[in-house]
N, C-alpha and C positions, 0 to 999 in steps of 0.2 A: 679352657677352664681358667678363670681368674680368681684371685684372692687378694686380700688386703696387702698393700706393700709393707705394712708393719709386721707381717707375720714372718716367722722364722722359716728357713728352708725345710725343717722337719715338718712344720705345720702345713706348709704349702704342699709337700709331698703327700701328707695325710689327706688333705682335701682332694688331691688328684686321684688318689686311690678310691676315695668315696664316690666321686663322680664317674669313675670307671666301673663302679659296681663291686669293687673289692671291699666289701663292708667289714669283714672280720679284721684283716690287717689294718684298715683305716681306723677302726675303733681301738685296736691295740695301740696304734701310734698316738692317737688323741689321748688315750688313758695314760700313756707314759708321759706325754707332755703335761697333762693335767697334774700328775703326781709331782712332776719336777718344778712346775711354775705356778700352778693354780690359776692360770690366766683365763680370762673370759673367752679368748679365741679357742683355746683347747676345749673348754667346756661347751662352746657352741658346736664344735665339730662332733664331740661325743653325743650331744643332744640330737643332732641331725642324724647321726648313725642310728641312735635308738629309735627315732621317728621312722626312718626308712625300714627298719627291722620290724616295725609295728609294736614296739614296746612302749605303749602309752604310759604305763605306770612308771617306767624308768624316766621318761621325759618329765612327768610331774614331780618325781622325787628329786631329780637334778635341779629343777627350778626352785623347789622349796629349799634345798640345801644352799644354793647360791644366794637366795634372798636372806636366809638366816645368818649365813657366815659372812657374805661379802656385799650384800645389798646391791648386787649387779645382775639379778635374774632378768630384768628387762633388757639389759645390754646383751646378755648371752642369747636370749631368744631373738633379739633384733639381728645379731650377726649371723645366726643360723638362717634366718629368713632372707636376709639381704644377699648372702652369697648365692642362694638359690636364684634370686631375681637377677643378680649380676651375670649369672651363667645361663639365663633363660630357662631355668629348670622348673617347669610346671609340675613335674612329678615330685620333686623335692618339696614344693609348697603344698601339694596335695597330701603328702605323707605327714607333714607338720600339722596341717589342718585336721587330719584324722586323729593325730596324737592329742590334739587339744579339743577334741569334740566334746569333752565333758564340761568345758567352759561356755558360758552364755555368749551369744552373738556380740553383746556390747562389753564383754569383760576386757580388762586391761590386756590380757594375754593375746587378744585377737588383733591388737593394733599393728604389731610388726607384720603379721600376715597380710592384713589389708594394705599396708603401705607397700609391701613387696609386690603384691598383685597390681597395685596402682602403677608402680614403676614399669612392670612388664606391659601393661596396657598402654602406657604412655609411649614406650619404645615402639609399639606396633601401630601408633597413630590412632589409637582408640581413645580419644580424649574424654568422651562422655563416661566410658567405663572407668578410666583413670580417676576422674573427679569423684565418681561414686565411691571407689575404693578409698581414696584419700580422705573423703569426708567421713567414711566409716572409721578410718584410722584415727581421725581427730576425736571422734566421740569416745573411742576406747582409750586414747591418750588421756582425755579429760576425766575418765573414770578414776584414774589414780596417777597423777603426774609424777609423784615421788618414785613410783616403781621404775620409771624410765630414767629420771634425772638423778637419782641417788648416786649412780656411778660417776656422774660428771664426765662422761665421755663426750668430746667435742662434736664428733660426727652425729651421734645420737641426739645431742642437744640441738644441733642445727636442724635435724629432721623434725624433732618435736616442735621447734619454733616455726619452721616453715609450714607444717601441717596445720597449726593453729590459725594461720592466716586465711584459711579457706572459709568463706562465708557459705552458709547453707543456701540451697537453691531458692527458697522463698525470699531470703534477704537480698540475694542478687537480682531476682526478678523485680523487687520493689525499687532497687537502685536504678536498674535499666529503664523502668517505666518512668522514673523521675527525670531522666535526661531530656532536656529541652530540644526542640527541633533545631538541627544544625543551621548555621548561617550558610548562605550561598557562596561557594568558592568558584569564581570565574577564572579560567586559566589565562594568565597574562601573556602578552606576546613574548616576554623574556622572563623566565623564572629565576629569581635570585635566591639561591639556597643560603641557609644560615646554620651555623653551629652554635649550640647553647651549652653552657656549663653553669652549674649552681654550686655555691660553697659558702661556708661561713668564713669569718675572718681568719681563723687558725688555718684552715685548709688553703685559703687564698695566699697566705704568707708562705706556707710550706711548699705548696705544689704549683701555685699559679704561674710564676715566671717560667719555670721549666716547661710546663705544658704549653704556654703561649709561644715560647721560643721554638719548640719543636713543631708547632703548627705553622709558624711563620716560615720555617725552613723547608717544610714539605708541601705546604699549601699556601704559597704567597698570594696575597690579595683577597683572602677569604674574609667573609663577614662573621664576626664572633660576638655573640651576646653573652655578657657575664651577669648572672643574677647573684649579686653580693648580698647574702642573707645575714642579718645581724652583724653587719660589717660597716666600715667607714672608709673614706678615701685613702687613709694611710695603709689599709690592708691591700689595696689594689694599685698602689703607686708604681710598682715595678712592672706592671703589665704592658703599658704603652711602649716602654723602651725595649721590652723583650720581643715585641711583635711589630716592628716599624712598618711592615707592608700590610698589616691587617686592618680591617675596618672594625674597630672595637666599640661596641655599645655597652654602656654600664647602667645597670639598674640596681639601686640600693633598696632593699626590702626588709621589712621586719616580720619575723616568723610569728605564726600563731601557735595554738595548741599548748597552753601552759600545762606543765606537769608531764608532758610526753617526753620520752627519752630524746635528747637533742640530736643524737646521731641519726635516729630514724627520721626525724623531721627534716634535717638537712639533706639526707639521701633521697627523700621523697619529694623535695620541694619543686624540682623541675617538672615532675609529673603532676603535681598539684596545680601548677601554673600553665600547663601545656595547652588547655583549651583556649585560654586567653591569648597565649602567644600565637597560636595558629590563627585565631580570629583577627588579631592585630596585624600580623606580619604577612599572612596570605602567601607564604612560600614554604617549600619543603624544609624541614628542620631536622638536623642530626643532633642528638642529645648525647653528650659524652661525659664520662667521669673526669674530674679535674686531676686525679692522681694517675694520669696516663702520660706517656711520651708517644707522640705521633711519629710513626716511622715511615709513612708512605703517603702519596696523594690519595685523597678520599673520594675522588671522582667516581670510582666504581660503585661506591655505596649510594651516592646520589643518583647514578644511573639506574641502580637496582630499584630505588624508590619510585622511579617513573612507572614501574609496573605494579606498585603496591600502595596500600594506604598506611601500613605499619610494617617496618622491617627490623630484624634483629638477628643475632646469633642465638642458637639454642645450645644448652648444655644437657646432653642426654642423661647425665647422672645427677641432674640438679634437683629433681623432685618438684613438689608443687610450688615451692617458693624460690627455686633457683634455676628453673629450666630456661627462663628468658635471661640472657646475659645483659643486664641493665646498663653495663658500662658503655654500650654504644647501641642506641636505638634510633630509628628514623620514623618521623611522621610526615606524610605527604600533606599538601595543601588541598584537602578534600573534605567533603561532608562526612564521609565514613571515618576518616582519621580523627576528625573533631569529635565525633560521637564516641569513639573508643577512648579518646583522651578525657572526655567528660566523665565517662564511667570509671576510668582508672582513678581519677581524682576523688570521685564519690566513694569508691571502694576503700581507698586509703583513709579517708575521713571516717568511714564506718569502723574500720579497725582501730583508729585512734580513739573512737568513742567507747570501745570495748575494754581496752586496758592501756596502761601507760608504759609498760615494760615489755620485754620479749618481742620487740617489734622489728628486729633486723630482718631483712629479706621482704618486708611488707610491700615495697615498691615492685619487686619482681613477681611476687604472687599476684598482685593487682594487675600487672601487665598481662600475665598469662591468662587469667580469668577474663579480663576485659576483652582481649583479642578473641578468645573462644566465644564469648557472648556476642561480640560484634559479628562473627561469622553466622550466628543463628538469627540475629535481629536485623542485620543489614545484608541483604542477599548479594549485593555487589562488593562487599568488603573483601579486600585482597591482602593476604598475609604473606610477606616475603621473608624467606630464610636467606640471610646474606650469603651464607656459604654455598647456596644452590642458585643464587640469582644469575640471570643471563645464561649464555650458552655454555660457559665453563665455570660459573660461580665467581663470586667476588673474592673468594679465598677465606682463610681462617682469621679469627680475631687477632692472633699473634702476627699475622702478616702486616697488620696496620699499627698495632699498639704494643707498648711495653708497660707493665704495671709497676709503679713506684711503691716500694714497701717502706713503711715507717710505722711500726706498731705503736710507738710512743705517742704519735699524733692520732692514729686511727682508733685507738682503744682508750680514748679519754673518758 
């Protein structure tokens, strides 16, 4: 049984009792904590106890009270549903569903349940079912965004933003139908892999030299393409000295999309350009975040890409917009990889056309949906999980990279 790391030992013990079926002592402990702290976690535990006991009136009353007094009813319900999903508890979700039976299928209260069921389906590899649940969650989120965001809980905010990135099936069908026929990729006698990074001037100055130095030390002689977006030569001046053994190509580019949150544009830029990069370079391409320190040779990732068209690590708790770890992804030199790249770019542009803010995670959502669509539209498409690739797997993301933190730069 798992619970949030933010929860106190008393709350964790109460959750343990609940999932062991000791409802009365669990409810007593949650009630005591609620009286002492009035915290949403204690309220969520008490709500789930009431649902499991079949006390639907108590569930509705508790949600009404939390909204009236604390404006966190959405957060309370979300935490109750999420801890069921995190523990694989279909029964807990069924009891919550029964307790909320008086609300319509599209009501805001249903969003947390749909999202939790989507998470369970995703963990079981049932992607079609997961997408259906996540899309249902999006519709319920959209019914009353304030109900979920009023509490300003960062985890719930991330869930809300990620879920909004999912395009309805008819929109995605239209985007997929609009993808042009791929160019022909003939396998050269010697494949020259390439690493690509994209960043604006601020990121290049803060992270560029350290990234290049680490790549030079661990992967000497590598070809690196830098997409310098809304930047100038002064922003990239330190890169050559930081990586003397590397073959560094530099492309200075001007971003599009006026009015769109700049951080979302810069994070998405490498994927907006990927179909052109593959068509021009005709070699396997590993796309990395610039705010990484490379810790090891990357040859295992390129070897993994020999068996796939698109490779990545997955985050099982990432939800619809974070399951693909976009910090390190690989595209093969193939027609199917190009098709997925083209759909990914089209997907991101479609989201940019819908709204100008709340666009963080859009690149990751686009990658997940595009890979799923490629499996349906391109029968030969091969998706590679880097952690499972080869006979023993390429290892974990942290075996290869450290993430550099700098909130002052990243939250501009």
